[in-house]
N, C-alpha and C positions, 0 to 999 in steps of 0.2 A: 447442470452438467456434473458428471462424476468428478471427483477431485479430492482435496483435503477433507478431513473430518468436518461434517456440517456444523459442529460447534466451534470450529476454528475459522472457517472461511466458506463463503458461498460464491460459486462461479456461475455466470449466466452467459448465454450467447443469444444474440438477436441480430438478424440480418448480417451475420458474419462477424459481428463485433463482440469480442470477449470483454466481460466486465467481472471483476473480482471484488468482493466485499469481505474484508478481514474483520472478524468480530473481536472486540476488545472488552476488557473489564478493568476494574480498579481494585487495588488491594486496600487494606485497612489504612495504609499510609497515604492513599490517594494516588499512588503510582499507576500508570497504565500498564496492564498486564495482558498476556495471551489469555483469551477467554475459554478456549477448549482444546481438545486434542491432547497429544502426549506432552505438550509444553504448557498446559494450563497453569496459570499463576505465575509464569515467568515474566519478570518485568521487561517491558520494551525499553530501548535506549531513551535517555532524556532527549527531549526535542523532537521525538518521532512525529508527534501530532503538530499540525500547523497552528498558527496563533489564533486563527478564527475558524468557525465552522464553514463547511461547504453547504451548498443548497441545491436541491432539485425541487423546483416548485416551492411549496411551502415547507417541505421537509428539510430540516437542518441537522447536520451530523458532523462530528469531527472528521478531518481529512488528514492523510499522511502528508507531512511537509514535503515539498518538491525535492529537496536534497536527499531526504530519506528514501523517497521513491526511486531516485537514481541509484542509490546504494543497494536497495533491495533488488532492483532489476539487474544490476551488475553481479550481485553476489548469489542470487537464487540458484544458478546452476552449480555453484560451489557448495552452498549449504545443503541443497537437496538435488543430487545428481539425477533423480528421476524426473526433474522438471527442467529440461534443457532450455537454453535461451531461444526465444522466438524472434523472427524478424520484427514483429510488433514491438518487442522490448527495445531493440536497437533504435527503432523509430521514435518510441516514447522518450528514451534517454536523450536523443538529439533534440526533440521538441522542448523537453524540460530544460536542458542546458541552454538552448537558445532563449527561452523565456527568462532565464535567470541572469543572462549577460547584461551588464550595464548598458543602458541606451546612451548613444552619443547625441549631443545637440545637433540638430539639422540646420 
């Protein structure tokens, strides 16, 4: 799909489902940074990446921590007004918040 610079993020659609993959890099100090585009080299906030890798089949990769995903989805329309909030973002925020709520003993 067209979208952000390809060195920054890759967006795909299959069967109506949007998937975005943000490319990251690390600087000489080991901090996670933006990989490409106009903000290349800018450090991401501490704690952005989850504590363990995600998996798709045998492929393992860092994933954005759930709380950071919520923040990004809430703030993207503010940070980049050309990317308005989508219904999918509100649904994702609700799912993530529900998953993060403490479970009560049944």
